[in-house]
C-alpha positions in Angstrom: 8.6 -8.7 -70.6 6.3 -7.7 -67.7 2.7 -8.7 -67.2 0.7 -7.2 -64.3 -2.3 -8.6 -62.6 -4.8 -7.1 -60.1 -7.2 -8.7 -57.8 -10.6 -7.2 -58.3 -13.8 -8.4 -56.7 -12.2 -11.7 -55.8 -10.9 -12.4 -59.3 -7.5 -12.0 -60.9 -7.5 -9.7 -63.9 -4.6 -8.7 -66.2 -3.9 -5.0 -66.2 -3.5 -2.9 -69.3 -0.8 -0.2 -69.0 1.2 2.3 -70.9 5.0 2.1 -70.8 5.4 5.6 -69.3 3.0 4.7 -66.5 4.7 1.4 -65.7 6.1 2.4 -62.3 2.7 3.4 -60.9 1.0 0.3 -62.3 3.7 -2.0 -60.8 2.9 -0.6 -57.3 -0.8 -1.2 -57.9 -0.4 -4.8 -59.2 -0.9 -7.8 -57.0 1.1 -10.1 -59.3 4.1 -9.0 -61.3 5.1 -11.7 -63.8 8.6 -11.0 -65.2 9.2 -13.2 -68.3 12.8 -12.8 -69.3 13.0 -9.2 -68.0 15.6 -6.9 -69.5 18.1 -4.9 -67.4 15.9 -1.8 -67.2 12.9 -3.9 -66.1 15.0 -5.6 -63.4 16.3 -2.3 -62.1 12.8 -0.8 -62.0 11.4 -3.8 -60.1 14.3 -3.7 -57.6 13.8 0.0 -57.0 10.0 -0.1 -56.5 9.7 -3.4 -54.7 12.8 -3.2 -52.6 14.1 -6.7 -53.5 16.9 -8.2 -55.5 15.7 -9.8 -58.8 17.8 -13.0 -59.0 19.8 -14.0 -62.1 18.9 -17.3 -63.8 22.0 -19.0 -62.5 21.0 -18.0 -58.9 17.5 -19.3 -59.5 18.8 -22.8 -60.4 20.7 -23.3 -57.2 19.9 -26.8 -55.8 20.7 -26.2 -52.2 17.5 -25.9 -50.2 18.9 -22.9 -48.3 19.2 -21.1 -51.7 15.8 -22.2 -53.1 13.6 -21.5 -50.1 14.3 -18.7 -47.7 12.9 -15.6 -46.0 14.6 -12.1 -45.9 13.5 -8.5 -45.5 12.0 -8.5 -49.0 9.6 -11.4 -48.4 9.3 -15.1 -48.7 11.4 -16.7 -51.6 10.4 -20.0 -53.2 12.0 -21.3 -56.4 9.8 -24.2 -57.6 10.5 -26.4 -60.6 8.0 -26.3 -63.4 7.6 -28.8 -66.3 8.2 -27.5 -69.9 8.2 -29.3 -73.3 10.5 -28.7 -76.2 10.8 -30.7 -79.4 8.8 -33.6 -78.0 10.9 -33.9 -74.8 10.1 -32.6 -71.3 12.5 -30.4 -69.4 12.4 -28.6 -66.1 12.6 -24.9 -65.5 12.9 -23.0 -62.2 10.8 -20.0 -61.5 11.7 -17.5 -58.8 8.7 -16.5 -56.7 8.9 -13.7 -54.2 5.9 -13.3 -51.9 5.5 -9.9 -50.3 2.7 -8.5 -48.2 0.9 -7.0 -51.2 2.7 -8.5 -54.2 3.7 -11.7 -55.7 6.7 -11.5 -58.1 7.6 -14.3 -60.5 10.8 -14.3 -62.5 11.2 -16.9 -65.2 13.2 -17.6 -68.3 11.0 -19.8 -70.4 7.4 -19.8 -71.6 5.5 -22.3 -69.4 2.2 -23.9 -70.1 1.1 -23.4 -66.4 1.4 -19.6 -66.8 -0.3 -19.5 -70.2 -3.2 -21.6 -68.7 -3.5 -19.4 -65.7 -3.6 -16.2 -67.8 -6.3 -17.8 -70.0 -8.3 -18.7 -67.0 -7.9 -15.2 -65.6 -9.1 -13.6 -68.8 -12.2 -15.8 -68.5 -12.8 -14.8 -64.9 -12.1 -18.3 -63.6 -9.4 -17.6 -61.1 -10.8 -16.6 -57.7 -8.3 -15.0 -55.4 -8.2 -12.6 -52.5 -4.5 -12.1 -51.8 -1.0 -12.4 -53.2 -0.3 -15.4 -50.9 -3.4 -17.2 -52.2 -2.2 -16.5 -55.7 1.1 -18.3 -55.0 -0.9 -21.3 -53.7 -3.1 -21.2 -56.8 0.0 -21.3 -59.0 1.3 -24.4 -57.2 -2.1 -26.0 -57.5 -2.1 -25.3 -61.2 1.3 -26.9 -61.5 0.3 -30.1 -59.7 -2.9 -30.3 -61.9 -0.7 -30.1 -65.0 1.6 -32.9 -63.7 -1.5 -35.1 -63.2 -2.6 -34.4 -66.8 0.9 -35.2 -68.1 1.0 -38.5 -66.1 -2.4 -39.5 -67.6 -0.9 -38.8 -71.1 2.2 -41.0 -70.3 -0.1 -43.8 -69.1 -2.1 -43.6 -72.4 1.2 -43.7 -74.4 2.4 -46.7 -72.4 -0.8 -48.6 -73.3 0.1 -48.1 -76.9 3.6 -49.3 -76.4 2.3 -52.2 -74.4 0.2 -53.3 -77.4 3.1 -52.8 -79.7 5.5 -55.0 -77.6 3.1 -57.7 -76.4 0.5 -58.1 -79.2 1.8 -56.6 -82.5 3.9 -59.3 -84.1 5.1 -56.9 -86.9 6.1 -54.0 -84.5 9.5 -52.5 -84.7 10.8 -53.2 -81.3 13.7 -50.7 -81.6 11.0 -48.0 -81.9 9.4 -49.3 -78.7 12.7 -49.0 -76.8 13.0 -45.4 -78.0 9.5 -44.5 -76.9 10.0 -46.2 -73.6 13.2 -44.2 -73.0 11.4 -41.0 -73.7 8.5 -41.9 -71.4 10.9 -42.9 -68.6 12.7 -39.6 -68.9 9.4 -37.6 -68.7 8.2 -39.6 -65.8 11.4 -39.0 -63.9 11.2 -35.2 -64.5 7.6 -35.1 -63.3 8.7 -37.0 -60.1 11.5 -34.5 -59.6 9.0 -31.6 -59.9 6.6 -33.4 -57.5 9.4 -33.9 -54.9 10.3 -30.2 -55.3 6.7 -29.3 -54.7 6.6 -31.3 -51.5 9.6 -29.3 -50.3 8.0 -26.0 -51.3 4.8 -26.8 -49.5 6.5 -27.8 -46.3 8.4 -24.5 -46.4 5.3 -22.4 -47.0 3.3 -24.2 -44.3 5.9 -23.1 -41.8 5.7 -19.5 -42.9 1.9 -19.2 -43.7 0.6 -20.8 -40.5 -1.4 -17.8 -39.6 -3.3 -17.9 -43.0 -5.7 -20.7 -42.3 -7.3 -20.9 -45.8 -4.0 -21.1 -47.6 -2.5 -23.6 -45.2 -5.5 -25.9 -45.7 -5.2 -25.7 -49.4 -1.5 -26.4 -49.2 -2.3 -29.6 -47.2 -4.8 -30.6 -49.9 -2.2 -30.1 -52.6 0.3 -32.1 -50.6 -2.1 -35.0 -50.5 -2.5 -34.8 -54.3 1.2 -34.8 -54.6 1.5 -38.0 -52.6 -1.1 -39.7 -54.8 0.8 -38.6 -58.0 4.1 -39.8 -56.5 2.6 -43.3 -56.1 1.4 -43.1 -59.7 4.9 -42.3 -61.0 6.2 -45.4 -59.1 3.6 -47.5 -60.9 4.6 -46.0 -64.3 8.3 -46.7 -63.6 7.4 -50.3 -62.8 5.4 -50.6 -66.0 8.1 -49.0 -68.1 10.8 -51.3 -66.7 8.5 -54.4 -67.4 8.0 -53.3 -71.0 11.7 -52.5 -71.4 12.7 -55.9 -70.1 10.0 -57.6 -72.3 11.2 -55.7 -75.4 14.8 -56.6 -74.9 13.8 -60.2 -74.3 11.9 -60.4 -77.6 14.8 -58.8 -79.4 17.2 -61.4 -78.0 14.8 -64.2 -79.1 14.6 -62.8 -82.7 18.4 -62.5 -82.8 18.8 -66.1 -81.6 16.3 -67.3 -84.3 18.3 -65.5 -87.0 
């Protein structure tokens, strides 16, 4: 599925198009979002935009040389995004190709960051002047989402803390299960943040001549550093509560 967006009067707006007019509309679009594109859509994008559309196994390559590089088609960055399924967090890689007049994103899953960005665009809340700035906005949106998720993990930890340390009738096995889920989510967020640091460093090297985008990237990098410290704090709190829970379970078993 393809979604096309155009920058008009400094705002990102989603384009309406007929299928038969798709080639012309792709060339006019500033952002082409390819969500699980079929073979015909891939072939069309490769023909019009003069770039290879990577397969999903190529997008998930972990080597830095495979995830961030520059070629004749443009600047390639493959950032990790956070997704949620059946109550558990998971990470998904999105292929981003930045060209002079286009940003192309290729992704397999439905991500909250993209849904929120589309909603904000429909409301006229996304100010943008270029495809490069749009890529920076996407990374900024991603980091904001991580911050919100970390706040949610912190709130859930407060509930588990009350369960373990204050509620004498609590089921401690349930507390261990909740702590394990929160530790897994916190770890995946930290992985995404580390990936964002790498992406920002790469983009700063290749967008040096774009002063506004470079400064915004540095601001995002400072936010990432703050969030990384917060994940460390959460890991310490989770480990403390896990040790306390296991200690209380051992005491109960000894009493029995």
